[in-house]
BAKE-606149 format. One record per residue: residue in one letter; x, y, z of N, C-alpha, C in turn; residue number from 1. Coordinates in pm, 1 decimal. Example, Ala and Ser with C-alpha at 12.3 -4.5 7.8 and 13.67 -1.06 7.14 Angstrom:
2
{A, {1319.0, -569.0, 780.0}, {1230.0, -450.0, 780.0}, {1320.0, -330.0, 780.0}, 1}
{S, {1285.0, -225.0, 708.0}, {1367.0, -106.0, 714.0}, {1290.0, 3.0, 787.0}, 2}
***
This chain:
207
{X, {-3226.6, 3470.7, -9335.0}, {-3143.8, 3554.3, -9235.4}, {-3184.7, 3539.0, -9114.4}, 1}
{X, {-3336.7, 3568.0, -9105.1}, {-3373.9, 3587.8, -9004.9}, {-3394.4, 3466.5, -8882.7}, 2}
{X, {-3364.4, 3322.0, -8948.3}, {-3334.8, 3186.4, -8875.0}, {-3187.4, 3171.2, -8789.3}, 3}
{X, {-3104.6, 3272.8, -8880.5}, {-3005.5, 3232.9, -8842.5}, {-2951.7, 3328.4, -8746.5}, 4}
{X, {-3063.7, 3472.2, -8773.0}, {-2958.2, 3539.8, -8631.4}, {-3081.6, 3530.5, -8528.7}, 5}
{X, {-3178.8, 3449.5, -8522.6}, {-3202.2, 3367.4, -8407.8}, {-3171.0, 3306.8, -8342.5}, 6}
{X, {-3101.5, 3224.4, -8412.4}, {-2980.3, 3103.7, -8364.7}, {-2906.5, 3162.2, -8318.3}, 7}
{X, {-2815.7, 3259.0, -8365.9}, {-2721.7, 3322.3, -8314.7}, {-2773.3, 3383.4, -8176.2}, 8}
{X, {-2877.8, 3437.2, -8133.5}, {-2912.2, 3476.6, -8017.4}, {-2970.0, 3397.6, -7893.1}, 9}
{X, {-2975.9, 3287.6, -7944.3}, {-2994.6, 3175.2, -7855.8}, {-2898.7, 3133.0, -7804.0}, 10}
{X, {-2796.4, 3116.6, -7897.2}, {-2660.5, 3065.4, -7850.1}, {-2594.7, 3162.0, -7717.8}, 11}
{X, {-2577.6, 3312.7, -7791.1}, {-2542.3, 3330.8, -7698.9}, {-2628.6, 3383.9, -7579.2}, 12}
{X, {-2739.2, 3377.9, -7564.0}, {-2856.5, 3371.9, -7413.2}, {-2788.7, 3224.4, -7355.8}, 13}
{X, {-2785.7, 3107.0, -7426.0}, {-2675.3, 2986.5, -7356.3}, {-2593.4, 3056.6, -7310.2}, 14}
{X, {-2485.4, 3078.8, -7340.6}, {-2337.3, 3151.4, -7333.0}, {-2355.5, 3203.8, -7236.8}, 15}
{X, {-2463.0, 3304.4, -7206.1}, {-2453.4, 3409.4, -7066.6}, {-2504.7, 3311.6, -6965.6}, 16}
{X, {-2593.0, 3256.4, -7000.7}, {-2697.4, 3153.9, -6836.4}, {-2537.4, 3053.1, -6797.4}, 17}
{X, {-2440.7, 2984.2, -6858.4}, {-2340.6, 2902.2, -6828.4}, {-2276.6, 2974.8, -6777.5}, 18}
{X, {-2245.5, 3139.9, -6797.2}, {-2108.7, 3182.7, -6736.9}, {-2170.2, 3263.7, -6579.4}, 19}
{X, {-2311.1, 3277.9, -6578.7}, {-2353.0, 3347.4, -6516.7}, {-2324.6, 3236.3, -6407.6}, 20}
{X, {-2399.3, 3110.6, -6391.7}, {-2405.0, 2977.1, -6325.0}, {-2246.9, 2955.8, -6280.3}, 21}
{X, {-2154.9, 2966.2, -6350.7}, {-2043.2, 2953.7, -6314.8}, {-1980.5, 3066.9, -6240.9}, 22}
{X, {-2032.4, 3180.1, -6243.2}, {-1981.9, 3264.2, -6155.3}, {-1978.7, 3283.4, -6026.0}, 23}
{X, {-2121.9, 3272.8, -6061.4}, {-2195.4, 3271.9, -5881.1}, {-2205.5, 3137.0, -5808.2}, 24}
{X, {-2103.2, 3022.2, -5867.7}, {-2090.5, 2904.3, -5755.2}, {-1953.1, 2941.1, -5653.8}, 25}
{X, {-1826.0, 3011.8, -5696.1}, {-1759.0, 3059.7, -5586.2}, {-1834.6, 3128.8, -5484.7}, 26}
{X, {-1929.4, 3225.3, -5495.9}, {-1997.2, 3290.8, -5371.1}, {-2050.2, 3252.3, -5336.5}, 27}
{X, {-2124.3, 3154.8, -5364.1}, {-2209.9, 3035.4, -5273.0}, {-2101.7, 2947.3, -5210.5}, 28}
{X, {-1980.5, 2900.8, -5229.1}, {-1904.3, 2820.6, -5145.3}, {-1839.5, 2995.9, -5059.2}, 29}
{X, {-1818.6, 3046.7, -5075.5}, {-1733.5, 3149.0, -4977.0}, {-1857.9, 3230.6, -4898.1}, 30}
{X, {-1983.2, 3200.4, -4892.9}, {-2029.9, 3264.2, -4803.0}, {-2079.7, 3155.6, -4687.3}, 31}
{X, {-2012.1, 3034.0, -4717.9}, {-2045.7, 2928.8, -4621.4}, {-1922.1, 2928.0, -4535.7}, 32}
{X, {-1916.2, 2953.1, -4384.8}, {-1767.9, 2898.5, -4321.4}, {-1755.9, 2765.5, -4308.5}, 33}
{X, {-1593.2, 2742.2, -4361.8}, {-1569.7, 2647.9, -4346.5}, {-1560.8, 2536.5, -4231.9}, 34}
{X, {-1574.8, 2426.8, -4265.4}, {-1617.3, 2339.9, -4129.8}, {-1439.6, 2294.4, -4038.1}, 35}
{X, {-1464.5, 2308.2, -3958.6}, {-1335.8, 2301.0, -3878.1}, {-1279.6, 2159.1, -3897.6}, 36}
{X, {-1143.8, 2150.6, -3863.4}, {-1107.8, 2056.0, -3875.3}, {-1093.0, 1948.8, -3807.3}, 37}
{X, {-1116.0, 1788.4, -3833.5}, {-1127.6, 1760.8, -3711.3}, {-1017.6, 1688.4, -3637.8}, 38}
{X, {-1075.8, 1711.2, -3458.2}, {-930.5, 1661.6, -3350.7}, {-861.5, 1528.2, -3359.8}, 39}
{X, {-709.9, 1509.1, -3373.1}, {-670.7, 1449.0, -3378.7}, {-727.3, 1330.5, -3270.7}, 40}
{X, {-731.0, 1206.8, -3346.7}, {-767.8, 1058.6, -3188.6}, {-683.9, 1066.7, -3117.7}, 41}
{X, {-772.1, 1081.6, -2979.3}, {-698.8, 1027.0, -2838.2}, {-631.3, 906.4, -2881.2}, 42}
{X, {-469.2, 857.5, -2829.2}, {-388.3, 765.9, -2773.7}, {-483.9, 687.3, -2715.1}, 43}
{X, {-415.4, 596.9, -2719.9}, {-505.0, 437.3, -2617.6}, {-447.1, 453.5, -2534.3}, 44}
{X, {-507.5, 467.7, -2378.1}, {-428.0, 447.0, -2297.0}, {-341.9, 312.8, -2228.7}, 45}
{X, {-266.2, 361.4, -2191.9}, {-188.2, 259.9, -2150.1}, {-213.8, 135.8, -2068.7}, 46}
{X, {-239.3, -10.7, -2084.3}, {-243.6, -60.2, -1925.8}, {-197.7, -58.7, -1857.6}, 47}
{X, {-303.3, -41.7, -1725.0}, {-245.3, -53.4, -1622.4}, {-125.4, -149.0, -1537.6}, 48}
{X, {-33.6, -93.0, -1497.6}, {56.8, -221.7, -1465.8}, {-8.0, -289.8, -1309.9}, 49}
{X, {-4.7, -443.6, -1337.6}, {-59.0, -462.0, -1200.4}, {16.3, -500.3, -1073.3}, 50}
{X, {-46.2, -479.9, -980.7}, {7.5, -410.8, -831.7}, {18.9, -568.0, -769.9}, 51}
{X, {115.6, -614.7, -706.3}, {109.8, -778.2, -680.0}, {155.1, -741.2, -489.8}, 52}
{X, {4.8, -746.2, -431.9}, {42.3, -774.3, -308.8}, {78.3, -882.0, -201.5}, 53}
{X, {22.3, -939.5, -228.4}, {54.4, -1110.2, -208.1}, {196.5, -1138.9, -186.3}, 54}
{X, {282.2, -1159.0, -86.8}, {427.9, -1201.8, -69.4}, {418.6, -1311.7, -165.3}, 55}
{X, {533.7, -1300.9, -238.1}, {542.4, -1471.1, -314.7}, {580.6, -1565.8, -258.9}, 56}
{X, {626.3, -1691.9, -315.8}, {660.7, -1822.5, -219.1}, {783.2, -1785.5, -149.2}, 57}
{X, {880.3, -1710.6, -278.8}, {1030.2, -1735.8, -194.2}, {1035.1, -1624.1, -75.5}, 58}
{X, {928.5, -1481.7, -100.4}, {957.0, -1434.5, 69.4}, {888.8, -1496.5, 175.8}, 59}
{X, {780.4, -1584.2, 139.6}, {733.3, -1654.1, 288.0}, {839.4, -1726.4, 301.2}, 60}
{X, {913.3, -1809.4, 240.6}, {1033.3, -1891.5, 281.7}, {1138.6, -1823.7, 375.0}, 61}
{X, {1194.2, -1759.5, 288.8}, {1270.7, -1649.5, 344.5}, {1240.8, -1596.9, 501.8}, 62}
{X, {1121.1, -1543.3, 531.7}, {1047.2, -1503.4, 643.7}, {1055.8, -1629.4, 750.8}, 63}
{X, {995.9, -1744.9, 698.3}, {1005.5, -1820.1, 790.6}, {1139.5, -1877.4, 807.6}, 64}
{X, {1227.6, -1879.7, 731.3}, {1343.8, -1912.0, 799.7}, {1394.1, -1837.7, 905.5}, 65}
{X, {1421.5, -1670.7, 869.6}, {1414.3, -1582.3, 973.3}, {1385.5, -1628.4, 1093.5}, 66}
{X, {1234.2, -1629.2, 1082.5}, {1145.5, -1656.7, 1190.8}, {1179.0, -1748.3, 1261.2}, 67}
{X, {1227.1, -1886.2, 1251.9}, {1290.0, -1998.7, 1324.6}, {1397.4, -1946.3, 1395.4}, 68}
{X, {1508.1, -1856.0, 1333.9}, {1621.8, -1795.8, 1391.3}, {1563.4, -1745.2, 1521.3}, 69}
{X, {1498.2, -1655.5, 1471.5}, {1469.6, -1502.6, 1581.3}, {1366.2, -1558.7, 1664.7}, 70}
{X, {1280.3, -1613.6, 1659.6}, {1197.9, -1680.6, 1768.4}, {1218.5, -1754.1, 1863.9}, 71}
{X, {1304.5, -1923.3, 1775.2}, {1332.5, -1987.7, 1857.2}, {1478.1, -2016.2, 1909.6}, 72}
{X, {1546.6, -1960.8, 1814.8}, {1686.7, -1981.1, 1810.3}, {1765.3, -1924.6, 1860.5}, 73}
{X, {1935.0, -1862.3, 1872.2}, {2050.6, -1802.0, 1963.8}, {1993.4, -1636.2, 1945.5}, 74}
{X, {1891.5, -1586.6, 1890.2}, {1902.0, -1449.4, 1851.8}, {1786.6, -1364.6, 1906.1}, 75}
{X, {1726.3, -1467.5, 1971.5}, {1600.0, -1417.2, 2028.9}, {1628.8, -1261.4, 2102.0}, 76}
{X, {1724.1, -1206.1, 2152.3}, {1782.5, -1109.6, 2261.4}, {1748.8, -1002.3, 2146.7}, 77}
{X, {1754.6, -999.8, 1995.3}, {1778.1, -897.8, 1908.3}, {1693.9, -913.3, 1815.0}, 78}
{X, {1593.9, -1031.1, 1771.0}, {1521.9, -1045.3, 1710.6}, {1374.6, -954.9, 1718.8}, 79}
{X, {1347.6, -875.0, 1662.3}, {1250.1, -755.3, 1639.5}, {1108.6, -821.3, 1582.8}, 80}
{X, {1074.5, -820.6, 1401.9}, {993.3, -865.9, 1385.8}, {1020.2, -884.0, 1229.2}, 81}
{X, {911.7, -907.2, 1144.4}, {929.3, -943.5, 1036.8}, {829.3, -847.1, 949.1}, 82}
{X, {843.5, -807.1, 829.2}, {802.1, -741.7, 743.4}, {772.2, -769.8, 593.3}, 83}
{X, {661.8, -818.9, 557.5}, {695.5, -880.5, 420.6}, {659.2, -788.7, 299.0}, 84}
{X, {706.6, -720.4, 237.0}, {635.0, -614.9, 81.9}, {639.9, -688.8, -0.2}, 85}
{X, {538.4, -711.1, -29.4}, {488.4, -810.6, -178.3}, {572.6, -765.1, -316.3}, 86}
{X, {497.2, -620.3, -323.1}, {516.2, -532.8, -425.7}, {663.8, -503.4, -402.6}, 87}
{X, {728.1, -472.9, -332.3}, {877.2, -464.1, -334.2}, {960.2, -586.8, -333.2}, 88}
{X, {938.9, -705.7, -328.2}, {955.2, -807.5, -307.8}, {1115.8, -772.6, -193.9}, 89}
{X, {1062.3, -774.5, -123.1}, {1144.3, -742.8, 27.0}, {1108.9, -839.3, 143.2}, 90}
{X, {1151.9, -891.8, 247.9}, {1188.6, -887.0, 337.7}, {1229.4, -811.9, 476.9}, 91}
{X, {1134.0, -727.7, 519.6}, {1227.7, -664.4, 642.0}, {1246.3, -723.8, 794.2}, 92}
{X, {1372.3, -723.0, 816.8}, {1414.0, -785.3, 950.2}, {1463.9, -650.9, 1054.0}, 93}
{X, {1349.2, -606.2, 1151.8}, {1393.1, -552.9, 1225.7}, {1452.2, -599.3, 1361.0}, 94}
{X, {1579.9, -533.2, 1393.1}, {1668.9, -609.8, 1483.9}, {1710.2, -501.3, 1615.6}, 95}
{X, {1703.1, -541.4, 1688.7}, {1809.9, -436.5, 1812.6}, {1969.2, -396.8, 1764.6}, 96}
{X, {2045.0, -514.3, 1686.0}, {2178.9, -539.2, 1660.2}, {2165.5, -567.5, 1524.7}, 97}
{X, {2230.2, -439.1, 1425.4}, {2219.4, -494.5, 1300.0}, {2390.8, -597.8, 1270.8}, 98}
{X, {2438.1, -611.6, 1334.7}, {2547.4, -695.2, 1352.6}, {2526.3, -867.9, 1359.3}, 99}
{X, {2425.8, -849.5, 1466.4}, {2367.6, -1011.8, 1504.6}, {2249.9, -1005.8, 1394.0}, 100}
{X, {2167.0, -909.9, 1357.6}, {2088.1, -991.8, 1226.1}, {2145.6, -1056.4, 1150.3}, 101}
{X, {2302.7, -977.6, 1100.4}, {2381.4, -1030.2, 1005.8}, {2398.1, -1182.6, 997.5}, 102}
{X, {2433.3, -1203.9, 1133.5}, {2487.4, -1319.4, 1178.4}, {2321.7, -1452.7, 1174.2}, 103}
{X, {2227.3, -1372.2, 1193.1}, {2100.2, -1452.3, 1214.5}, {2047.1, -1495.5, 1044.7}, 104}
{X, {2105.8, -1392.5, 969.5}, {2058.8, -1395.5, 837.2}, {2117.1, -1529.0, 800.6}, 105}
{X, {2276.8, -1535.8, 812.7}, {2382.1, -1619.4, 804.2}, {2301.6, -1723.8, 851.2}, 106}
{X, {2286.4, -1751.1, 978.5}, {2207.6, -1899.8, 989.8}, {2095.5, -1939.5, 984.6}, 107}
{X, {2017.8, -1871.1, 933.7}, {1864.9, -1918.8, 830.1}, {1899.6, -1998.4, 733.0}, 108}
{X, {1997.5, -1891.8, 671.9}, {2065.5, -1952.3, 510.7}, {2150.8, -2126.1, 516.8}, 109}
{X, {2212.9, -2108.4, 610.3}, {2277.4, -2229.5, 660.4}, {2162.5, -2351.1, 707.3}, 110}
{X, {2076.4, -2284.0, 756.2}, {1973.9, -2409.2, 819.8}, {1882.1, -2440.5, 706.5}, 111}
{X, {1851.4, -2315.3, 584.8}, {1793.5, -2329.3, 470.8}, {1850.0, -2295.4, 352.3}, 112}
{X, {1938.6, -2359.8, 310.1}, {2042.9, -2310.4, 185.7}, {1941.4, -2255.9, 76.0}, 113}
{X, {1802.4, -2333.7, 8.6}, {1795.4, -2265.5, -102.4}, {1680.7, -2130.4, -97.3}, 114}
{X, {1733.8, -2072.8, 9.5}, {1628.2, -1928.1, 26.2}, {1714.1, -1820.9, -8.9}, 115}
{X, {1652.2, -1680.1, -43.1}, {1733.5, -1609.5, -90.1}, {1706.8, -1495.4, -39.4}, 116}
{X, {1855.2, -1533.7, 16.6}, {1874.5, -1414.3, 152.8}, {1898.6, -1238.2, 116.5}, 117}
{X, {1905.3, -1202.9, -67.2}, {1936.4, -1099.1, -140.4}, {1816.2, -1001.7, -79.9}, 118}
{X, {1685.3, -1115.5, -43.5}, {1569.8, -1010.4, -33.8}, {1529.8, -973.9, 62.4}, 119}
{X, {1638.9, -996.0, 172.5}, {1619.1, -913.9, 302.1}, {1706.3, -802.7, 313.4}, 120}
{X, {1630.7, -722.7, 413.0}, {1710.4, -600.2, 447.4}, {1697.1, -614.0, 590.0}, 121}
{X, {1790.2, -503.9, 679.1}, {1804.0, -464.4, 832.3}, {1743.0, -338.4, 846.6}, 122}
{X, {1658.7, -316.3, 947.8}, {1647.0, -213.4, 985.7}, {1632.0, -248.3, 1138.0}, 123}
{X, {1721.4, -130.5, 1217.6}, {1746.8, -114.0, 1363.4}, {1604.2, -94.8, 1412.9}, 124}
{X, {1542.7, -165.7, 1542.2}, {1446.4, -104.1, 1620.3}, {1474.8, -113.3, 1805.6}, 125}
{X, {1407.6, -54.4, 1883.6}, {1436.9, -39.0, 1949.4}, {1422.9, -176.9, 2053.3}, 126}
{X, {1342.5, -287.2, 2046.5}, {1291.1, -379.3, 2133.9}, {1302.6, -476.1, 2112.7}, 127}
{X, {1325.4, -589.5, 2119.3}, {1330.7, -766.5, 2063.9}, {1182.4, -794.8, 2062.6}, 128}
{X, {1154.7, -886.7, 2046.5}, {1036.1, -927.1, 2046.2}, {995.3, -1002.2, 2161.9}, 129}
{X, {1118.6, -1054.4, 2216.8}, {1118.4, -1176.2, 2335.1}, {1094.5, -1054.3, 2489.2}, 130}
{X, {1170.2, -916.6, 2455.1}, {1123.1, -819.9, 2585.3}, {993.5, -725.8, 2572.6}, 131}
{X, {886.2, -781.7, 2434.5}, {758.2, -703.0, 2430.1}, {681.2, -806.0, 2429.3}, 132}
{X, {707.2, -945.5, 2430.4}, {639.4, -1040.5, 2431.8}, {619.4, -1078.7, 2640.5}, 133}
{X, {698.3, -1009.3, 2675.9}, {713.3, -1060.9, 2839.2}, {647.0, -932.2, 2886.5}, 134}
{X, {675.9, -814.0, 2846.9}, {569.7, -731.7, 2863.1}, {415.9, -723.0, 2848.1}, 135}
{X, {374.0, -805.3, 2717.9}, {241.7, -806.5, 2715.4}, {164.7, -932.7, 2773.9}, 136}
{X, {228.0, -998.9, 2795.0}, {222.3, -1109.0, 2864.7}, {216.3, -1091.6, 3041.6}, 137}
{X, {260.1, -958.7, 3115.4}, {266.0, -911.7, 3241.7}, {72.4, -792.5, 3212.6}, 138}
{X, {107.2, -749.3, 3129.5}, {17.5, -696.7, 3114.4}, {-129.7, -785.0, 3115.9}, 139}
{X, {-150.9, -846.1, 3029.1}, {-303.2, -938.7, 3019.9}, {-273.6, -1027.7, 3165.9}, 140}
{X, {-169.8, -1042.4, 3229.0}, {-206.1, -1137.3, 3317.6}, {-265.1, -1031.1, 3487.9}, 141}
{X, {-193.4, -926.1, 3474.8}, {-255.0, -864.2, 3574.4}, {-402.2, -811.3, 3517.9}, 142}
{X, {-403.7, -747.1, 3392.4}, {-549.7, -698.4, 3345.6}, {-668.5, -839.5, 3391.6}, 143}
{X, {-613.6, -957.6, 3362.8}, {-695.7, -1096.8, 3429.6}, {-751.1, -1106.0, 3568.8}, 144}
{X, {-659.9, -1068.1, 3612.6}, {-629.9, -1036.5, 3793.2}, {-726.1, -961.9, 3890.3}, 145}
{X, {-788.6, -850.5, 3765.2}, {-823.7, -777.9, 3794.0}, {-814.3, -677.8, 3864.4}, 146}
{X, {-601.6, -685.4, 3814.7}, {-524.7, -571.1, 3909.2}, {-514.3, -429.9, 3864.7}, 147}
{X, {-602.1, -402.9, 3753.0}, {-599.7, -268.6, 3639.4}, {-761.4, -240.3, 3707.7}, 148}
{X, {-726.6, -91.5, 3645.9}, {-828.1, 5.5, 3683.4}, {-953.8, -30.3, 3536.4}, 149}
{X, {-873.3, -84.3, 3425.0}, {-1001.2, -116.2, 3326.5}, {-937.2, -246.8, 3271.8}, 150}
{X, {-1025.1, -274.2, 3244.9}, {-994.7, -438.6, 3181.0}, {-942.0, -399.4, 3043.3}, 151}
{X, {-778.2, -515.7, 2993.0}, {-748.3, -494.7, 2867.9}, {-754.5, -605.2, 2827.7}, 152}
{X, {-837.1, -591.2, 2707.9}, {-886.4, -674.6, 2619.0}, {-819.1, -744.9, 2540.5}, 153}
{X, {-730.3, -706.3, 2480.6}, {-598.3, -737.8, 2362.5}, {-491.2, -620.7, 2416.3}, 154}
{X, {-365.4, -684.2, 2355.0}, {-201.8, -633.2, 2341.6}, {-188.9, -702.4, 2222.4}, 155}
{X, {-84.9, -608.6, 2141.0}, {-16.5, -657.6, 2035.9}, {115.1, -569.3, 2022.7}, 156}
{X, {250.1, -657.5, 1947.7}, {306.3, -522.0, 1942.5}, {305.2, -441.4, 1835.9}, 157}
{X, {388.7, -366.9, 1804.2}, {384.7, -274.3, 1679.9}, {465.1, -327.2, 1573.8}, 158}
{X, {460.2, -285.1, 1435.2}, {513.7, -388.4, 1297.5}, {619.0, -363.1, 1330.5}, 159}
{X, {652.2, -259.7, 1368.8}, {853.7, -247.2, 1387.8}, {933.1, -272.8, 1499.2}, 160}
{X, {810.3, -341.6, 1590.7}, {895.3, -336.4, 1726.3}, {938.4, -245.2, 1806.6}, 161}
{X, {869.8, -142.7, 1788.0}, {889.2, 1.6, 1845.5}, {798.4, 50.7, 2006.4}, 162}
{X, {684.5, -92.7, 2047.9}, {619.0, -40.4, 2135.7}, {506.0, -145.1, 2139.1}, 163}
{X, {399.1, -135.7, 2174.0}, {272.7, -188.4, 2200.7}, {122.1, -137.8, 2217.8}, 164}
{X, {41.6, -200.1, 2135.8}, {-90.6, -158.1, 2148.3}, {-152.8, -216.3, 2222.5}, 165}
{X, {-245.9, -166.7, 2303.3}, {-336.4, -258.8, 2390.3}, {-484.1, -178.1, 2347.5}, 166}
{X, {-556.5, -313.1, 2385.9}, {-731.7, -235.9, 2336.1}, {-808.5, -288.6, 2480.5}, 167}
{X, {-846.8, -198.0, 2505.9}, {-925.5, -152.6, 2644.5}, {-1081.3, -151.2, 2582.9}, 168}
{X, {-1162.5, -143.5, 2710.8}, {-1314.2, -160.4, 2727.8}, {-1280.3, 39.1, 2696.8}, 169}
{X, {-1453.7, 63.4, 2609.5}, {-1422.3, 191.3, 2588.8}, {-1450.5, 353.7, 2730.6}, 170}
{X, {-1463.5, 295.2, 2850.1}, {-1417.3, 400.8, 2918.2}, {-1293.5, 408.6, 2985.3}, 171}
{X, {-1185.2, 300.7, 2951.1}, {-1069.2, 299.0, 2991.6}, {-975.6, 400.2, 2919.1}, 172}
{X, {-977.4, 441.5, 2768.2}, {-951.9, 477.6, 2681.2}, {-872.4, 600.4, 2689.0}, 173}
{X, {-908.8, 683.9, 2766.2}, {-868.2, 827.1, 2837.2}, {-849.9, 810.8, 2962.3}, 174}
{X, {-806.6, 728.1, 3044.2}, {-801.4, 680.9, 3209.5}, {-636.4, 703.3, 3225.7}, 175}
{X, {-598.9, 837.2, 3330.4}, {-505.9, 909.5, 3328.7}, {-429.4, 747.4, 3441.2}, 176}
{X, {-521.4, 680.8, 3564.7}, {-458.6, 579.3, 3636.0}, {-454.2, 457.9, 3541.7}, 177}
{X, {-533.8, 443.5, 3429.2}, {-474.4, 307.4, 3338.4}, {-376.3, 296.4, 3266.2}, 178}
{X, {-311.2, 478.6, 3233.9}, {-204.7, 461.7, 3142.2}, {-100.3, 462.3, 3299.5}, 179}
{X, {-112.2, 496.5, 3392.7}, {-3.0, 552.3, 3495.3}, {24.2, 392.6, 3537.5}, 180}
{X, {-75.0, 258.4, 3551.7}, {-62.8, 173.3, 3593.4}, {26.1, 72.7, 3468.2}, 181}
{X, {10.9, 131.0, 3347.3}, {64.1, 62.5, 3251.7}, {236.5, 78.5, 3213.8}, 182}
{X, {184.8, 205.9, 3257.5}, {368.9, 239.5, 3267.1}, {474.7, 151.5, 3386.1}, 183}
{X, {384.3, 123.6, 3491.1}, {527.4, 57.9, 3592.0}, {537.0, -110.8, 3535.5}, 184}
{X, {404.6, -101.5, 3429.1}, {438.9, -273.1, 3422.3}, {519.4, -259.2, 3248.3}, 185}
{X, {571.8, -161.7, 3208.3}, {614.0, -174.5, 3068.1}, {774.5, -175.3, 3028.3}, 186}
{X, {833.4, -146.0, 3181.0}, {986.9, -132.7, 3166.9}, {1025.8, -23.0, 3057.5}, 187}
{X, {953.0, 93.6, 3038.3}, {982.1, 202.9, 2944.5}, {934.2, 149.0, 2827.0}, 188}
{X, {872.6, 78.9, 2804.9}, {808.1, -9.4, 2638.0}, {702.8, 134.2, 2602.7}, 189}
{X, {654.9, 180.9, 2506.8}, {586.4, 270.3, 2477.2}, {436.6, 206.3, 2433.7}, 190}
{X, {329.1, 289.2, 2494.8}, {209.6, 144.5, 2511.6}, {84.6, 242.7, 2444.0}, 191}
{X, {22.3, 199.9, 2325.1}, {-52.3, 264.1, 2274.0}, {-197.0, 264.1, 2293.0}, 192}
{X, {-263.3, 293.9, 2381.6}, {-392.0, 282.7, 2460.1}, {-531.8, 331.0, 2325.3}, 193}
{X, {-605.3, 207.2, 2278.2}, {-699.6, 205.6, 2224.8}, {-832.7, 161.7, 2226.7}, 194}
{X, {-987.5, 181.1, 2189.9}, {-1072.1, 107.2, 2226.3}, {-1059.1, -40.0, 2150.6}, 195}
{X, {-1097.8, -152.9, 2214.4}, {-1047.6, -267.5, 2194.2}, {-1181.4, -332.2, 2074.0}, 196}
{X, {-1113.4, -411.2, 1946.3}, {-1218.0, -454.4, 1829.7}, {-1318.2, -537.8, 1929.4}, 197}
{X, {-1430.6, -507.1, 1868.5}, {-1530.0, -632.4, 1890.4}, {-1531.1, -763.9, 1909.0}, 198}
{X, {-1523.0, -844.8, 1987.4}, {-1534.8, -953.2, 2007.9}, {-1341.2, -1015.8, 2056.1}, 199}
{X, {-1258.3, -910.6, 2078.2}, {-1146.9, -906.5, 2087.3}, {-1125.8, -1001.4, 2265.2}, 200}
{X, {-1210.4, -952.1, 2361.5}, {-1195.2, -997.8, 2476.2}, {-1198.7, -1182.8, 2508.5}, 201}
{X, {-1243.7, -1226.6, 2388.4}, {-1272.0, -1334.1, 2368.4}, {-1099.2, -1408.8, 2335.5}, 202}
{X, {-992.8, -1309.1, 2264.9}, {-891.2, -1324.3, 2244.7}, {-806.7, -1430.9, 2330.3}, 203}
{X, {-791.3, -1352.8, 2448.9}, {-754.8, -1433.9, 2620.4}, {-638.6, -1397.1, 2604.2}, 204}
{X, {-592.1, -1281.6, 2541.1}, {-429.3, -1267.2, 2513.2}, {-339.5, -1171.2, 2416.7}, 205}
{X, {-224.8, -1231.6, 2364.4}, {-198.9, -1139.8, 2267.4}, {-130.7, -1257.7, 2127.5}, 206}
{X, {-143.5, -1195.3, 2002.9}, {-104.0, -1303.9, 1893.8}, {55.1, -1329.9, 1904.9}, 207}
***
């Protein structure tokens, strides 16, 4: 009987130990803070589009055809300038007369049927390239003859045929005498005076 009673006591002790371990486990688990959820993965960035800045061959062909008509054809009195926009795939024709500009485009297409004239847009400008070239030649001739207060080393047309840019020696940039002298040569075409680029005195004229 003593052995049986001892066995019962051992079995009861074992069961008590198991229950104590099982009940303690949840307390241990709840005593530690839960780990925060992992943040969602960031989406992969989309590849940036490639910006094409070099004018396509089609744009260059259109510009060449328009230039042939504007600079050497019957439209010199209305042709201003050309601007090629590679990303926009357009050629802007600046002209003093939009109706004549349409005729210029038609003539360019007739001379070179393969060009795509739908790429051309027309913008009105105040002066023709012919007018501006004549004034730039006059300015450079006077400067080279020493007839201006300061030396004009270069002259160029604004991209939209709205005026002229001249580069002068540094001392002449803010000279009222030079500006007045230029005013008498420009037939009312606006002139912007800036310091000449290094080495521009070797150009001997304008582009």
